All heavy atoms as a GROMACS GRO file, in nm:
protein
  528
    1MET      N    1  10.000   9.247  12.477
    1MET     CA    2   9.940   9.100  12.476
    1MET      C    3  10.061   9.019  12.482
    1MET      O    4  10.173   9.057  12.418
    1MET     CB    5   9.865   9.070  12.357
    1MET     CG    6   9.746   9.174  12.335
    1MET     SD    7   9.625   9.149  12.462
    1MET     CE    8   9.515   9.028  12.373
    2ILE      N    9  10.054   8.907  12.532
    2ILE     CA   10  10.168   8.801  12.529
    2ILE      C   11  10.114   8.673  12.464
    2ILE      O   12   9.991   8.647  12.470
    2ILE     CB   13  10.208   8.769  12.676
    2ILE    CG1   14  10.105   8.707  12.769
    2ILE    CG2   15  10.281   8.891  12.737
    2ILE    CD1   16  10.146   8.645  12.889
    3ASN      N   17  10.201   8.610  12.409
    3ASN     CA   18  10.189   8.483  12.330
    3ASN      C   19  10.183   8.365  12.433
    3ASN      O   20  10.288   8.350  12.495
    3ASN     CB   21  10.270   8.467  12.216
    3ASN     CG   22  10.251   8.344  12.136
    3ASN    OD1   23  10.309   8.235  12.184
    3ASN    ND2   24  10.178   8.355  12.029
    4VAL      N   25  10.090   8.282  12.438
    4VAL     CA   26  10.082   8.156  12.509
    4VAL      C   27  10.042   8.048  12.424
    4VAL      O   28   9.977   8.070  12.311
    4VAL     CB   29  10.003   8.155  12.635
    4VAL    CG1   30  10.070   8.262  12.746
    4VAL    CG2   31   9.862   8.206  12.617
    5THR      N   32  10.057   7.920  12.458
    5THR     CA   33  10.019   7.803  12.386
    5THR      C   34   9.925   7.717  12.466
    5THR      O   35   9.968   7.676  12.577
    5THR     CB   36  10.144   7.718  12.343
    5THR    OG1   37  10.231   7.808  12.269
    5THR    CG2   38  10.099   7.607  12.251
    6ARG      N   39   9.811   7.681  12.404
    6ARG     CA   40   9.717   7.583  12.468
    6ARG      C   41   9.780   7.445  12.464
    6ARG      O   42   9.873   7.418  12.392
    6ARG     CB   43   9.583   7.580  12.392
    6ARG     CG   44   9.493   7.708  12.401
    6ARG     CD   45   9.369   7.688  12.323
    6ARG     NE   46   9.277   7.791  12.361
    6ARG     CZ   47   9.255   7.885  12.275
    6ARG    NH1   48   9.307   7.884  12.146
    6ARG    NH2   49   9.172   7.991  12.305
    7LEU      N   50   9.721   7.356  12.543
    7LEU     CA   51   9.759   7.223  12.545
    7LEU      C   52   9.764   7.148  12.413
    7LEU      O   53   9.843   7.071  12.387
    7LEU     CB   54   9.683   7.138  12.660
    7LEU     CG   55   9.701   7.193  12.798
    7LEU    CD1   56   9.622   7.100  12.897
    7LEU    CD2   57   9.854   7.178  12.849
    8ASP      N   58   9.665   7.185  12.324
    8ASP     CA   59   9.652   7.130  12.195
    8ASP      C   60   9.748   7.193  12.100
    8ASP      O   61   9.745   7.141  11.976
    8ASP     CB   62   9.505   7.138  12.147
    8ASP     CG   63   9.452   7.273  12.109
    8ASP    OD1   64   9.552   7.368  12.120
    8ASP    OD2   65   9.345   7.292  12.085
    9GLY      N   66   9.836   7.280  12.134
    9GLY     CA   67   9.931   7.337  12.047
    9GLY      C   68   9.902   7.479  11.981
    9GLY      O   69   9.974   7.535  11.920
   10THR      N   70   9.772   7.515  12.004
   10THR     CA   71   9.717   7.631  11.942
   10THR      C   72   9.781   7.753  12.018
   10THR      O   73   9.774   7.766  12.137
   10THR     CB   74   9.566   7.650  11.960
   10THR    OG1   75   9.514   7.539  11.894
   10THR    CG2   76   9.510   7.772  11.895
   11GLU      N   77   9.846   7.847  11.943
   11GLU     CA   78   9.893   7.967  12.005
   11GLU      C   79   9.787   8.082  11.994
   11GLU      O   80   9.719   8.091  11.907
   11GLU     CB   81  10.027   8.010  11.928
   11GLU     CG   82  10.134   7.918  11.943
   11GLU     CD   83  10.268   7.965  11.882
   11GLU    OE1   84  10.266   8.082  11.854
   11GLU    OE2   85  10.358   7.891  11.858
   12TYR      N   86   9.793   8.162  12.105
   12TYR     CA   87   9.715   8.279  12.107
   12TYR      C   88   9.759   8.384  12.203
   12TYR      O   89   9.860   8.352  12.264
   12TYR     CB   90   9.568   8.239  12.151
   12TYR     CG   91   9.544   8.185  12.296
   12TYR    CD1   92   9.484   8.267  12.397
   12TYR    CD2   93   9.593   8.054  12.321
   12TYR    CE1   94   9.479   8.213  12.526
   12TYR    CE2   95   9.571   8.010  12.456
   12TYR     CZ   96   9.519   8.091  12.555
   12TYR     OH   97   9.498   8.050  12.674
   13TYR      N   98   9.698   8.500  12.194
   13TYR     CA   99   9.745   8.612  12.281
   13TYR      C  100   9.651   8.632  12.386
   13TYR      O  101   9.536   8.625  12.378
   13TYR     CB  102   9.767   8.741  12.194
   13TYR     CG  103   9.895   8.719  12.094
   13TYR    CD1  104   9.870   8.665  11.973
   13TYR    CD2  105  10.012   8.770  12.139
   13TYR    CE1  106   9.982   8.646  11.888
   13TYR    CE2  107  10.123   8.747  12.053
   13TYR     CZ  108  10.105   8.687  11.916
   13TYR     OH  109  10.210   8.669  11.838
   14ILE      N  110   9.708   8.689  12.503
   14ILE     CA  111   9.621   8.703  12.624
   14ILE      C  112   9.683   8.842  12.678
   14ILE      O  113   9.793   8.873  12.670
   14ILE     CB  114   9.640   8.593  12.716
   14ILE    CG1  115   9.520   8.606  12.825
   14ILE    CG2  116   9.774   8.581  12.788
   14ILE    CD1  117   9.500   8.468  12.894
   15ASN      N  118   9.588   8.912  12.737
   15ASN     CA  119   9.610   9.039  12.801
   15ASN      C  120   9.678   9.015  12.945
   15ASN      O  121   9.600   8.972  13.026
   15ASN     CB  122   9.482   9.128  12.817
   15ASN     CG  123   9.512   9.253  12.882
   15ASN    OD1  124   9.618   9.293  12.938
   15ASN    ND2  125   9.416   9.351  12.872
   16PRO      N  126   9.810   9.037  12.966
   16PRO     CA  127   9.870   9.012  13.095
   16PRO      C  128   9.820   9.088  13.208
   16PRO      O  129   9.832   9.054  13.327
   16PRO     CB  130  10.008   9.023  13.068
   16PRO     CG  131  10.019   9.138  12.954
   16PRO     CD  132   9.901   9.104  12.873
   17HIS      N  133   9.753   9.213  13.174
   17HIS     CA  134   9.700   9.296  13.274
   17HIS      C  135   9.582   9.232  13.348
   17HIS      O  136   9.533   9.275  13.447
   17HIS     CB  137   9.673   9.434  13.228
   17HIS     CG  138   9.784   9.503  13.170
   17HIS    ND1  139   9.888   9.560  13.266
   17HIS    CD2  140   9.826   9.538  13.046
   17HIS    CE1  141   9.986   9.612  13.189
   17HIS    NE2  142   9.947   9.599  13.073
   18GLN      N  143   9.518   9.127  13.282
   18GLN     CA  144   9.406   9.067  13.330
   18GLN      C  145   9.424   8.937  13.415
   18GLN      O  146   9.340   8.874  13.467
   18GLN     CB  147   9.300   9.035  13.222
   18GLN     CG  148   9.247   9.162  13.143
   18GLN     CD  149   9.178   9.249  13.243
   18GLN    OE1  150   9.088   9.199  13.320
   18GLN    NE2  151   9.209   9.382  13.249
   19ILE      N  152   9.561   8.907  13.415
   19ILE     CA  153   9.589   8.785  13.494
   19ILE      C  154   9.591   8.811  13.641
   19ILE      O  155   9.674   8.900  13.686
   19ILE     CB  156   9.725   8.724  13.445
   19ILE    CG1  157   9.727   8.689  13.297
   19ILE    CG2  158   9.776   8.604  13.526
   19ILE    CD1  159   9.864   8.647  13.239
   20GLU      N  160   9.522   8.738  13.713
   20GLU     CA  161   9.522   8.756  13.862
   20GLU      C  162   9.621   8.677  13.930
   20GLU      O  163   9.687   8.723  14.027
   20GLU     CB  164   9.382   8.723  13.916
   20GLU     CG  165   9.367   8.749  14.063
   20GLU     CD  166   9.226   8.728  14.115
   20GLU    OE1  167   9.133   8.703  14.034
   20GLU    OE2  168   9.210   8.726  14.236
   21CYS      N  169   9.639   8.555  13.884
   21CYS     CA  170   9.746   8.469  13.946
   21CYS      C  171   9.784   8.349  13.843
   21CYS      O  172   9.700   8.331  13.751
   21CYS     CB  173   9.703   8.414  14.079
   21CYS     SG  174   9.573   8.289  14.071
   22ILE      N  175   9.898   8.291  13.862
   22ILE     CA  176   9.942   8.177  13.790
   22ILE      C  177   9.959   8.067  13.878
   22ILE      O  178  10.026   8.063  13.982
   22ILE     CB  179  10.081   8.203  13.718
   22ILE    CG1  180  10.062   8.327  13.623
   22ILE    CG2  181  10.132   8.093  13.643
   22ILE    CD1  182  10.190   8.373  13.571
   23GLU      N  183   9.882   7.947  13.857
   23GLU     CA  184   9.894   7.828  13.941
   23GLU      C  185   9.959   7.725  13.857
   23GLU      O  186   9.955   7.722  13.731
   23GLU     CB  187   9.748   7.790  13.972
   23GLU     CG  188   9.671   7.901  14.057
   23GLU     CD  189   9.535   7.854  14.084
   23GLU    OE1  190   9.479   7.747  14.047
   23GLU    OE2  191   9.470   7.918  14.168
   24ILE      N  192  10.026   7.635  13.934
   24ILE     CA  193  10.088   7.512  13.875
   24ILE      C  194  10.017   7.402  13.940
   24ILE      O  195  10.041   7.364  14.057
   24ILE     CB  196  10.232   7.519  13.907
   24ILE    CG1  197  10.308   7.636  13.858
   24ILE    CG2  198  10.296   7.393  13.844
   24ILE    CD1  199  10.442   7.664  13.892
   25ARG      N  200   9.934   7.320  13.858
   25ARG     CA  201   9.857   7.219  13.920
   25ARG      C  202   9.840   7.083  13.833
   25ARG      O  203   9.725   7.031  13.815
   25ARG     CB  204   9.706   7.264  13.944
   25ARG     CG  205   9.655   7.381  13.878
   25ARG     CD  206   9.506   7.388  13.899
   25ARG     NE  207   9.457   7.525  13.904
   25ARG     CZ  208   9.332   7.556  13.887
   25ARG    NH1  209   9.243   7.462  13.865
   25ARG    NH2  210   9.290   7.675  13.891
   26PRO      N  211   9.931   7.018  13.779
   26PRO     CA  212  10.056   7.050  13.749
   26PRO      C  213  10.073   7.135  13.625
   26PRO      O  214  10.184   7.195  13.603
   26PRO     CB  215  10.131   6.905  13.719
   26PRO     CG  216  10.018   6.830  13.663
   26PRO     CD  217   9.888   6.871  13.743
   27ASP      N  218   9.970   7.147  13.545
   27ASP     CA  219   9.982   7.237  13.421
   27ASP      C  220   9.976   7.388  13.465
   27ASP      O  221   9.915   7.414  13.576
   27ASP     CB  222   9.864   7.199  13.327
   27ASP     CG  223   9.867   7.064  13.258
   27ASP    OD1  224   9.984   7.022  13.232
   27ASP    OD2  225   9.766   7.010  13.254
   28THR      N  226  10.037   7.468  13.389
   28THR     CA  227  10.034   7.605  13.417
   28THR      C  228   9.890   7.661  13.385
   28THR      O  229   9.838   7.652  13.278
   28THR     CB  230  10.132   7.678  13.334
   28THR    OG1  231  10.264   7.632  13.356
   28THR    CG2  232  10.139   7.844  13.367
   29THR      N  233   9.834   7.717  13.495
   29THR     CA  234   9.691   7.767  13.481
   29THR      C  235   9.696   7.913  13.505
   29THR      O  236   9.730   7.967  13.609
   29THR     CB  237   9.601   7.695  13.585
   29THR    OG1  238   9.613   7.552  13.555
   29THR    CG2  239   9.455   7.736  13.553
   30LEU      N  240   9.650   7.997  13.406
   30LEU     CA  241   9.633   8.145  13.428
   30LEU      C  242   9.488   8.168  13.474
   30LEU      O  243   9.395   8.136  13.412
   30LEU     CB  244   9.651   8.209  13.296
   30LEU     CG  245   9.791   8.176  13.207
   30LEU    CD1  246   9.788   8.254  13.096
   30LEU    CD2  247   9.907   8.200  13.302
   31VAL      N  248   9.480   8.232  13.592
   31VAL     CA  249   9.356   8.262  13.651
   31VAL      C  250   9.343   8.411  13.617
   31VAL      O  251   9.402   8.499  13.670
   31VAL     CB  252   9.345   8.227  13.800
   31VAL    CG1  253   9.208   8.260  13.850
   31VAL    CG2  254   9.374   8.082  13.822
   32MET      N  255   9.230   8.449  13.535
   32MET     CA  256   9.205   8.591  13.512
   32MET      C  257   9.123   8.656  13.612
   32MET      O  258   9.051   8.589  13.699
   32MET     CB  259   9.127   8.588  13.373
   32MET     CG  260   9.196   8.496  13.264
   32MET     SD  261   9.367   8.530  13.235
   32MET     CE  262   9.355   8.682  13.152
   33MET      N  263   9.109   8.780  13.608
   33MET     CA  264   9.040   8.879  13.693
   33MET      C  265   8.891   8.832  13.692
   33MET      O  266   8.820   8.848  13.791
   33MET     CB  267   9.076   9.018  13.681
   33MET     CG  268   9.212   9.062  13.708
   33MET     SD  269   9.261   9.219  13.677
   33MET     CE  270   9.156   9.313  13.790
   34SER      N  271   8.849   8.784  13.570
   34SER     CA  272   8.706   8.760  13.554
   34SER      C  273   8.671   8.621  13.613
   34SER      O  274   8.552   8.588  13.621
   34SER     CB  275   8.676   8.754  13.399
   34SER     OG  276   8.754   8.639  13.341
   35GLY      N  277   8.773   8.548  13.657
   35GLY     CA  278   8.755   8.408  13.719
   35GLY      C  279   8.770   8.293  13.607
   35GLY      O  280   8.791   8.180  13.645
   36LYS      N  281   8.781   8.335  13.486
   36LYS     CA  282   8.802   8.239  13.368
   36LYS      C  283   8.949   8.195  13.388
   36LYS      O  284   9.030   8.263  13.439
   36LYS     CB  285   8.787   8.309  13.239
   36LYS     CG  286   8.799   8.216  13.127
   36LYS     CD  287   8.776   8.276  12.997
   36LYS     CE  288   8.784   8.182  12.876
   36LYS     NZ  289   8.746   8.241  12.749
   37THR      N  290   8.967   8.062  13.356
   37THR     CA  291   9.102   7.997  13.358
   37THR      C  292   9.148   7.961  13.213
   37THR      O  293   9.067   7.933  13.136
   37THR     CB  294   9.101   7.884  13.454
   37THR    OG1  295   9.013   7.783  13.406
   37THR    CG2  296   9.081   7.922  13.590
   38HIS      N  297   9.286   7.971  13.199
   38HIS     CA  298   9.336   7.922  13.071
   38HIS      C  299   9.459   7.840  13.110
   38HIS      O  300   9.556   7.870  13.176
   38HIS     CB  301   9.407   8.047  12.996
   38HIS     CG  302   9.305   8.141  12.952
   38HIS    ND1  303   9.242   8.138  12.824
   38HIS    CD2  304   9.251   8.255  13.017
   38HIS    CE1  305   9.156   8.240  12.812
   38HIS    NE2  306   9.161   8.307  12.929
   39ILE      N  307   9.456   7.708  13.065
   39ILE     CA  308   9.555   7.613  13.101
   39ILE      C  309   9.648   7.612  12.962
   39ILE      O  310   9.601   7.604  12.854
   39ILE     CB  311   9.501   7.473  13.111
   39ILE    CG1  312   9.402   7.471  13.233
   39ILE    CG2  313   9.613   7.372  13.132
   39ILE    CD1  314   9.325   7.337  13.252
   40VAL      N  315   9.779   7.630  12.997
   40VAL     CA  316   9.864   7.661  12.892
   40VAL      C  317   9.990   7.563  12.902
   40VAL      O  318  10.024   7.504  13.006
   40VAL     CB  319   9.922   7.801  12.876
   40VAL    CG1  320   9.800   7.895  12.855
   40VAL    CG2  321   9.996   7.848  13.004
   41ARG      N  322  10.059   7.543  12.781
   41ARG     CA  323  10.179   7.448  12.788
   41ARG      C  324  10.297   7.531  12.849
   41ARG      O  325  10.390   7.468  12.900
   41ARG     CB  326  10.214   7.420  12.640
   41ARG     CG  327  10.144   7.302  12.588
   41ARG     CD  328  10.214   7.278  12.454
   41ARG     NE  329  10.131   7.173  12.380
   41ARG     CZ  330  10.163   7.125  12.267
   41ARG    NH1  331  10.269   7.160  12.201
   41ARG    NH2  332  10.084   7.026  12.208
   42ASN      N  333  10.296   7.659  12.841
   42ASN     CA  334  10.414   7.739  12.880
   42ASN      C  335  10.438   7.704  13.042
   42ASN      O  336  10.345   7.707  13.114
   42ASN     CB  337  10.380   7.882  12.870
   42ASN     CG  338  10.341   7.928  12.731
   42ASN    OD1  339  10.226   7.889  12.684
   42ASN    ND2  340  10.435   7.979  12.655
   43GLU      N  341  10.568   7.715  13.079
   43GLU     CA  342  10.603   7.701  13.210
   43GLU      C  343  10.565   7.839  13.277
   43GLU      O  344  10.567   7.941  13.212
   43GLU     CB  345  10.749   7.666  13.224
   43GLU     CG  346  10.791   7.548  13.173
   43GLU     CD  347  10.746   7.423  13.254
   43GLU    OE1  348  10.717   7.441  13.374
   43GLU    OE2  349  10.719   7.313  13.188
   44ALA      N  350  10.544   7.828  13.403
   44ALA     CA  351  10.513   7.962  13.469
   44ALA      C  352  10.621   8.060  13.463
   44ALA      O  353  10.595   8.180  13.443
   44ALA     CB  354  10.481   7.927  13.622
   45ASP      N  355  10.750   8.015  13.470
   45ASP     CA  356  10.860   8.114  13.457
   45ASP      C  357  10.866   8.182  13.318
   45ASP      O  358  10.892   8.292  13.304
   45ASP     CB  359  10.991   8.043  13.482
   45ASP     CG  360  11.017   8.003  13.639
   45ASP    OD1  361  10.945   8.067  13.716
   45ASP    OD2  362  11.097   7.925  13.661
   46ASP      N  363  10.823   8.101  13.216
   46ASP     CA  364  10.824   8.154  13.084
   46ASP      C  365  10.711   8.265  13.071
   46ASP      O  366  10.732   8.372  13.007
   46ASP     CB  367  10.780   8.044  12.988
   46ASP     CG  368  10.776   8.088  12.835
   46ASP    OD1  369  10.862   8.164  12.787
   46ASP    OD2  370  10.674   8.041  12.776
   47VAL      N  371  10.599   8.238  13.136
   47VAL     CA  372  10.483   8.334  13.132
   47VAL      C  373  10.525   8.460  13.203
   47VAL      O  374  10.502   8.584  13.158
   47VAL     CB  375  10.354   8.273  13.194
   47VAL    CG1  376  10.244   8.382  13.209
   47VAL    CG2  377  10.305   8.160  13.114
   48LEU      N  378  10.594   8.452  13.314
   48LEU     CA  379  10.634   8.565  13.401
   48LEU      C  380  10.735   8.639  13.321
   48LEU      O  381  10.741   8.760  13.313
   48LEU     CB  382  10.696   8.521  13.531
   48LEU     CG  383  10.592   8.464  13.632
   48LEU    CD1  384  10.671   8.404  13.747
   48LEU    CD2  385  10.501   8.567  13.676
   49GLU      N  386  10.834   8.569  13.250
   49GLU     CA  387  10.928   8.642  13.159
   49GLU      C  388  10.863   8.714  13.051
   49GLU      O  389  10.899   8.829  13.026
   49GLU     CB  390  11.026   8.545  13.105
   49GLU     CG  391  11.143   8.609  13.026
   49GLU     CD  392  11.243   8.499  12.979
   49GLU    OE1  393  11.280   8.414  13.062
   49GLU    OE2  394  11.273   8.495  12.866
   50LYS      N  395  10.761   8.663  12.985
   50LYS     CA  396  10.687   8.728  12.889
   50LYS      C  397  10.617   8.856  12.930
   50LYS      O  398  10.612   8.958  12.872
   50LYS     CB  399  10.588   8.637  12.816
   50LYS     CG  400  10.650   8.526  12.726
   50LYS     CD  401  10.557   8.434  12.674
   50LYS     CE  402  10.618   8.329  12.584
   50LYS     NZ  403  10.566   8.315  12.461
   51ILE      N  404  10.561   8.842  13.055
   51ILE     CA  405  10.482   8.956  13.113
   51ILE      C  406  10.598   9.078  13.133
   51ILE      O  407  10.566   9.182  13.116
   51ILE     CB  408  10.419   8.916  13.244
   51ILE    CG1  409  10.302   8.822  13.210
   51ILE    CG2  410  10.380   9.039  13.318
   51ILE    CD1  411  10.234   8.757  13.332
   52GLU      N  412  10.713   9.041  13.204
   52GLU     CA  413  10.814   9.138  13.229
   52GLU      C  414  10.861   9.201  13.090
   52GLU      O  415  10.868   9.320  13.099
   52GLU     CB  416  10.932   9.062  13.286
   52GLU     CG  417  11.037   9.160  13.340
   52GLU     CD  418  11.153   9.085  13.409
   52GLU    OE1  419  11.120   8.988  13.496
   52GLU    OE2  420  11.267   9.128  13.385
   53THR      N  421  10.886   9.122  13.003
   53THR     CA  422  10.935   9.176  12.856
   53THR      C  423  10.831   9.268  12.811
   53THR      O  424  10.855   9.382  12.759
   53THR     CB  425  10.968   9.065  12.767
   53THR    OG1  426  11.064   8.994  12.822
   53THR    CG2  427  11.012   9.122  12.631
   54TYR      N  428  10.696   9.234  12.806
   54TYR     CA  429  10.590   9.311  12.768
   54TYR      C  430  10.587   9.434  12.833
   54TYR      O  431  10.572   9.548  12.783
   54TYR     CB  432  10.456   9.228  12.777
   54TYR     CG  433  10.339   9.310  12.756
   54TYR    CD1  434  10.301   9.350  12.616
   54TYR    CD2  435  10.255   9.361  12.859
   54TYR    CE1  436  10.185   9.424  12.594
   54TYR    CE2  437  10.134   9.441  12.836
   54TYR     CZ  438  10.107   9.466  12.699
   54TYR     OH  439   9.991   9.540  12.676
   55ARG      N  440  10.586   9.438  12.960
   55ARG     CA  441  10.585   9.556  13.046
   55ARG      C  442  10.691   9.655  13.025
   55ARG      O  443  10.678   9.774  13.034
   55ARG     CB  444  10.559   9.533  13.200
   55ARG     CG  445  10.422   9.474  13.224
   55ARG     CD  446  10.396   9.459  13.369
   55ARG     NE  447  10.260   9.408  13.379
   55ARG     CZ  448  10.204   9.354  13.488
   55ARG    NH1  449  10.286   9.340  13.598
   55ARG    NH2  450  10.078   9.311  13.500
   56LYS      N  451  10.811   9.603  13.007
   56LYS     CA  452  10.929   9.687  12.974
   56LYS      C  453  10.912   9.749  12.840
   56LYS      O  454  10.948   9.865  12.814
   56LYS     CB  455  11.053   9.605  12.966
   56LYS     CG  456  11.115   9.570  13.104
   56LYS     CD  457  11.238   9.485  13.099
   56LYS     CE  458  11.271   9.444  13.242
   56LYS     NZ  459  11.405   9.350  13.236
   57ARG      N  460  10.848   9.674  12.739
   57ARG     CA  461  10.822   9.735  12.610
   57ARG      C  462  10.723   9.838  12.608
   57ARG      O  463  10.740   9.941  12.534
   57ARG     CB  464  10.787   9.625  12.520
   57ARG     CG  465  10.773   9.652  12.363
   57ARG     CD  466  10.746   9.542  12.272
   57ARG     NE  467  10.625   9.484  12.287
   57ARG     CZ  468  10.588   9.359  12.332
   57ARG    NH1  469  10.689   9.265  12.348
   57ARG    NH2  470  10.461   9.320  12.337
   58ILE      N  471  10.610   9.833  12.690
   58ILE     CA  472  10.514   9.933  12.682
   58ILE      C  473  10.552  10.058  12.769
   58ILE      O  474  10.490  10.154  12.756
   58ILE     CB  475  10.371   9.872  12.713
   58ILE    CG1  476  10.378   9.835  12.866
   58ILE    CG2  477  10.334   9.777  12.617
   58ILE    CD1  478  10.231   9.804  12.903
   59GLY      N  479  10.641  10.037  12.863
   59GLY     CA  480  10.684  10.143  12.956
   59GLY      C  481  10.583  10.168  13.061
   59GLY      O  482  10.480  10.092  13.084
   60PRO      N  483  10.594  10.268  13.137
   60PRO     CA  484  10.513  10.308  13.254
   60PRO      C  485  10.369  10.334  13.204
   60PRO      O  486  10.345  10.391  13.117
   60PRO     CB  487  10.572  10.429  13.312
   60PRO     CG  488  10.713  10.450  13.265
   60PRO     CD  489  10.713  10.375  13.127
   61SER      N  490  10.275  10.273  13.278
   61SER     CA  491  10.142  10.287  13.232
   61SER      C  492  10.062  10.383  13.339
   61SER      O  493   9.941  10.404  13.307
   61SER     CB  494  10.071  10.150  13.238
   61SER     OG  495  10.074  10.093  13.365
   62ILE      N  496  10.128  10.442  13.427
   62ILE     CA  497  10.069  10.537  13.519
   62ILE      C  498  10.090  10.678  13.463
   62ILE      O  499  10.194  10.720  13.426
   62ILE     CB  500  10.127  10.533  13.663
   62ILE    CG1  501  10.118  10.389  13.721
   62ILE    CG2  502  10.070  10.637  13.753
   62ILE    CD1  503  10.184  10.364  13.846
   63VAL      N  504   9.973  10.750  13.448
   63VAL     CA  505   9.971  10.873  13.394
   63VAL      C  506   9.975  10.973  13.520
   63VAL      O  507   9.899  10.973  13.602
   63VAL     CB  508   9.847  10.907  13.310
   63VAL    CG1  509   9.846  11.049  13.263
   63VAL    CG2  510   9.837  10.809  13.192
   64GLN      N  511  10.086  11.065  13.516
   64GLN     CA  512  10.094  11.157  13.622
   64GLN      C  513  10.046  11.291  13.566
   64GLN      O  514  10.097  11.333  13.475
   64GLN     CB  515  10.240  11.154  13.683
   64GLN     CG  516  10.274  11.036  13.735
   64GLN     CD  517  10.423  11.029  13.789
   64GLN    OE1  518  10.493  11.137  13.772
   64GLN    NE2  519  10.465  10.926  13.848
   65GLU      N  520   9.970  11.368  13.655
   65GLU     CA  521   9.932  11.499  13.615
   65GLU      C  522   9.991  11.606  13.703
   65GLU      O  523  10.024  11.589  13.808
   65GLU     CB  524   9.771  11.503  13.626
   65GLU     CG  525   9.714  11.408  13.536
   65GLU     CD  526   9.554  11.418  13.545
   65GLU    OE1  527   9.502  11.508  13.612
   65GLU    OE2  528   9.484  11.341  13.496
   0.00000   0.00000   0.00000
């Protein structure tokens, strides 16, 4: 999970694997695979950096048999 901040200043965690795309309109909008949107204070580059850090921390998620 990554930490993001709503426009009202509330911090919360979101599953980065469920983010379909990040739009800048002008606020950063996370569009989820479900179609739900989250408008956040974080800059798009900040969100991308958090996703990259998170994925490095959890390691490969593909199970090879």
